[in-house]
N, C-alpha and C positions, 0 to 999 in steps of 0.2 A: 239296755245297756247301762246308761251310769250306775243304777240299784247293783249291777253286777260289779261294776268297777269298786263299789261301796264295800260289799259283802268282802273284796277280795284284800280289800285296804285291812280292814279289820279282822280277819282272818290271822294277818299277815304278822298284824300288832298282838293278838294272843299267843299267836306263838312265838312271837321275842319274849312276852310278858314272862313262859309256862318253860322259857329255858333261858330266861336270865340274863341275855347279851346283854352289852352295857349301850351305855348312852351314846359316844359315838356313833358305832355301830348303825345301830337303832338311827341316827340322823341318818345317817349316809344314805342307808334302803331306804329310810320314807323318799327321800330326798329325787334321790332314782324313780322310785314307783310315780308320784305325782307330776313327773320327766312324762315321763312314759305313758300317762293315764293324757297329758295334755294334747302330745302329739297325735295319738287314734283320737282323740275328740276332733282335734282341727280335722284330719282329714276323713271323717264321717259328714263331717259337712258339710265340704264345696261341695260348688255348682257342678252337674255332673260334666257339662262343656268343659271344662280345662279338665278331670278328668280324662275326657275320653280325644282330649289334640294335645296332650301331651305338655302341659303349662304351657304353652307360647304366647295363649292371651290373657289378658290382663283387664278384666270392666269392658270387656266385649272386643277390641282392641289391638292390633297384633302389635308386639311389643319393637320398639326402640329398634335396635339389633335386626332383627326382621322384617321391621320393611326397608331399612336401608337397601339391605339387601334386596328385597323381592323390583327397590325402582333404581336400583343400579340396572338389573337386568331385562326391565320391558320397557325402563324407557332410551335405553342403548342403540342408535341407529342403523340400519344397516348399509353399509358403506358402499356407493357404486361408484365408482372410480376411469373413466374415461382414457382412450387414448389420446383425447382433443380439450384442448381446456373450454372451460365455458367466460361468456364477461363476468367481470370484476363487480360482484353485488353490489348498488346503491343501499340496502339495507344498513340500521346503523347498529354494530355490533354488542349483542348483549351485556351487559352491566352485570357479567360473571364476578369473585374475587379474582383477584391476580393471582399468579400461579406464577412461579422459577422459571427462570427463561430455562429449556433444556441447553444441557451440555453439546452440540453440535460435534460429530466424528472428527475426527485431527484432517486436512487437506494432506491430499496425497501431495509426498515428496514431487516440488515441479522435472518432468524431465524436460531436456532441451536434445534429447538422441530422436531429432527429427529426419526423417526423410519420406516424402509425401508421391503418392500417384491416385491413382482413382479407386484404385483396389486394397482396401480400409486395411490397414496391419493393427494389432491388436495393441499392440507396444508403446508403435510408432504414430503418434495424430495428436497432433497440440490443441483440434478440438474436441476427441474427446479425455483428452489429459486433465483438459478443461471440465467436463462432465463428471470424472473423477477428485477435481480440487475440491468440488460441492459436498464428497464425502460421499457421491455416488461407490458402489464397490463391484467394479466390475467381472468377468468370468469368461475366459473359452466361452464356457457351455453357452454363452446370451446369444451366441452366433448362430444357434441352432435353428432350422427351418421348420420345429416340429410343432404340433401341435399348438395351445395357447401358449407353451414356456416366453416371450418371450413379444412376439406380433401385437397381441393381443393384450387387453388394458390391467389385468389381475397377475399384477406383479408385486402387490401387498404382502407380508409374509415371507417372503421369500429370499430376506435380506440385503439388497440388492440398493432401497434408495436411500435415499440421504437425507436429516434432518428438516430442510426447504422443503418444503410446499407451496401447494397453488396458493396466490397473494390475491382475498378477496376486499381488500382495504386499499389498494393502490399507492401504496408507501412505500414500497423502496424502486429504485431507480432503474437499478444495474451499479449501477457508477462508484456507490459504496464505500470505502477503503476503511484498512482501522490505521492505527498508528505504523505502523513499519510499511505503509503504504500498498496492502495486497487485500485482496478481496475480501470485506467485512458478510465473510460466511457467516458467525454469530451473529452479525446484524440480522441476514436473510432468512436466521431460523427464528428467531426470538415470539413469543405469544404471550400480548397481552388482553387484560378483558376479554375476550374470548373473542378475538380478531387474526388471524392469520399472516405474520409480517414471511412474507416466499420471495414466490417471483414469480409472473408473468412469463408466455410466448414470448413477449415484445422485449419486457427487459429485462431474458435471459440473453439475445441477442447481443443487449447493450454491456452485460459484465462478458459474456465471449469475447469478444472484439473492442473492448472500450476499456477494460480492467485484466479480467487477465490476460490477453495477447501484450498489451507493452510493461504492467503492472508483476506479469509473473512469467510471462514469455521471452519477456524483451523483443519482442516487434510492436514497432511503432505506425500505427495506424491514425494518429491525430490529424492526419492532413481532409481523412475520409470523413463527410458530412455526416452530422449526427441525426440522431432522427428528430421532431420536433416536439413529442411528449416522446418520451422511449418507455411507454407503460403500451405505446398502442402498435398493433402487428399496423396497419395500413401505416401509419408513421412511418415505419422504417421499408413498406415499400416505397411509400416516395421519395427516402433516403437512397434507397438502395440505386433507383432509375434514376437519384443524379449520378448517382456515383458511374452509373452507361453514361450519361448525358458527358462526363468530363474524361471519356476514354476510359479511364480504369477498371473494369466488368463488362461487359458483356450477356445478352441472353442466349441461353440454349433452348431451342426450339423440341418439340416433343411430342407423341402422341399419348393419352391418357381412353382408359377406358373401362368401365366394372361393369359394363351392361346394363345399364341404368340402375340396375340393385347394390344396396345399400348392402347386403348380403354377401354381394361377393368382391371378393379381394381387386384393389382398381394397378389394375397393369399400367406400368410408365415405362414409356418406351422413348427414349432422348435420342436424337440425332448421332449423337456423341456423348464422350464418358463424362459424367457431374465429377468438377474439382471439388476435391475433400473443400469443408469450407464457403460453398456456396449456400447460396439462401434460396429455402424454399417457399414460396408462395402460396398459402391456401385462402377460399374463401366457400360460403356455406354451397353444401349441398346444394340446399333446394331452391335460394338465390345466388345465381351466378353471374355475378357482375364484376366489375374491375375493381373493390376493392374488396380489401385484404384482411379475414378473421384471424387469421391463424398464421405463425412464419415457423421455420424450421433452421436447422442448420444443418447440411446433407454431412457426413464422417464416412462414407461408401460407399461398395456393393460388395454383399457376402454373399453366398450362398441362394444368388438368385433375387438378393432383394435390395431395395437401397434405403441403408439406416441410415436413423438424424438423429439429434439430440434438439432435445426440447425439453419446454414443460408441458405437462399431461396432467393439467386437472391436477385431485389430491396427489398424486403420485411425485408432483416438484417435476426436481429435475428430470429425464429419465433419456434412453433408447430406444427405438423405436422403429419400426419401418414406415415406410410410406403405401406401403401397399395398403394398409390397414386406418387410413384417416379415413377413408371414405363412410365407417364404421358408427353407429349407432354411439352415445344419443347425442353427441352433434358430430355428424358424418360431414364434412371438409372436402372438397374437389380443387384441385390443384390449378393454379393464377396462373406462374413463371415461376422462372428455376433462374437464378441470378450471379452470373459467377463471384469465385472472390478476384476485388482487387488485384489486378495486375503489378499495379505498383506498390504491391507488398509481396515481398520475401516470406515464404512460411517453410524455405531452407535454406540452408547458403546454397550461395552460387561465388565460383573461383572466378577471378580473369584476369591472364597472365600474358604481359607483356612480355617484346623481347625487343634489344635492341642492340649496335656496335657500340663502341666506344664514341663515335661521331654522333648519337643518334640516333642515328638510322634503321628503321624496324628491318629486322629480318623476315623473312617465311621464311614457311617449310620446317618448323625448327618442333620437334616432338619433343610438346610435353605430359607425362604424368602424374596422378599425387593418389601416397604412398599414406593411407591409415594407419597412424602410429601405434593406435591400441591394439591391432588383429591383423596387419600385416596385409590387407589387402589391398593392391595395388590397380587404379585406374585410368586406362587410357585417354587423356583429354583430347591428344589428337596434334594436331601439325597447328604452328602460326599462318594466320593472312596474311595478308598484303602491304596491310598495317601491323604486321607483326605481333597482331592479340591472339589467343585461342579462350571463349570461354565455356566452365559446363557447370553444372548444376543440378541440383537436386541430392545432392550429397547429405551427411549429419555435422550437425557438431558438435568439434571436438578437435584435435589434436593431429597436423595432417607434417607430410613433407612434400611438397612438389616439385616435381623434377625435371632436368631439364635433359633434353641428349642434345650436348655443346654439337655446333655442328665444325666439319672438320676445317680444319685450317683456323678456329679459334678457343680463347680459351678461356675460364673462366675462373675469375675467384669462388664464386659461390652459385655452385650449379644446382645446388641440394639446400634450399628453404625450408626453414620449419614454419609454421601458420599456425594463426588457434583459430579456425572460424569461428565468429561470434555472430551477433546479430546488428553491431553496426553499425553503420552505412547501410541500413535496409536490406544489412547478410549478406554484401556486395565486399568477399575479401577478394582485392589485386592483390599481385603479383609483379615485379621486373627484373629480369633480366638484363644484364649489359654484359656483352660479349667483347675480349681484343682480337683483335686481329694478330697472330703471332707472328705470321711473315713480312710487317711493317718492320723495318728496320731502322731503330730510334736513330743515327747519325742521320739518317737519310733524313726523315722528319725534324726532325734539328737546322738540318741546311736549308729544306725549305720553309721553316718557319721565317729566318733572318731572311731570304729571300724576298717572304712577301713581307715583311715589315720592311726593310730597307724601301717596295716600292711607292708602299706609304707611305714611307717619310719624305719619298720625290712627289 
């Protein structure tokens, strides 16, 4: 091959000489021919394995770019997500380079339009709002009871979950607040050196009951005993039993059955409706003792399923159905249902008192409540022998309390505007004073003089 190149070279030179081409052109042609010869020579002398592999091998090894791509594909673990959490790991976090903290989703705007019963409302639930405040994205379709849409653990990729994940280091208590005195969602989402500063089921209870409720919803829970260690489910079980001992809460009786199989839904039949906010305690399915291994917060019953908010492993804070708590990889068994404390009101109550000008209670006075925003009027009822009538389950906001003034009486303010707030444990008191219009002022004055004269004697 080299001899052929040499012959070609001398042929070109002879051609140039015979045609008297200028020196500049000669030099350009010679340079081009030389470069072409070098390239051809290099190709012909390359090893056969490089020619057949597309040029990605250098000295028998995969190039840096290809190696990093291969490592990213083969070393990534397959994620297995459970509806229940695993115990906090005691392993020392790996010493990976510190990565920037992810920016958490913007917390949802606090909702104060609460009105509770056991049938959960999508947009009217303080405990669901506490979940949304973590950045969890809810959708009406989530209440569906079909397939694995919500009931099983495979929620990743659906765009619902918050940035908060499972805490494998126990570094967050759930009580943490930011400079504004609100739950520190950023703290819960921060990751450093491979560890995850998230929440566990127990610290999620601490976050909801002693962080979100008082600091966002304005519901005072300071009188309640707390867990000795807020990251342990059994410690919250102990604390909740103290709520019962103090008369704040009570147990709800129930039956549970899964046919003895972890592959069937757990059937829960409570003897009464479970109030929203109740704590649901569970134990290990295989070791059914009085030791709680998991705790969740009841969110209501929809489509035949009992829903709870809790932390479910890598899903972090999420919505799930109790009926699937007995499934692998960490099957749980029902342990106890403890109601939310009765000394805490999760919706406003109204207490109306009616009396005459002398302070005497007035019975059978009709009272109604009108919500200003929509004009809806609720009949509160008639006052009792103590001149009182009560109502609860309202939503926070602006109202008019209306008295039907009794015949023979006048009232300077038979309609009173009131803002139902969380103050005074959400108990809002209103008083009406009625004056007997049949009573003559002159006679009252004469009686007063007579009384005074008798006292002076």
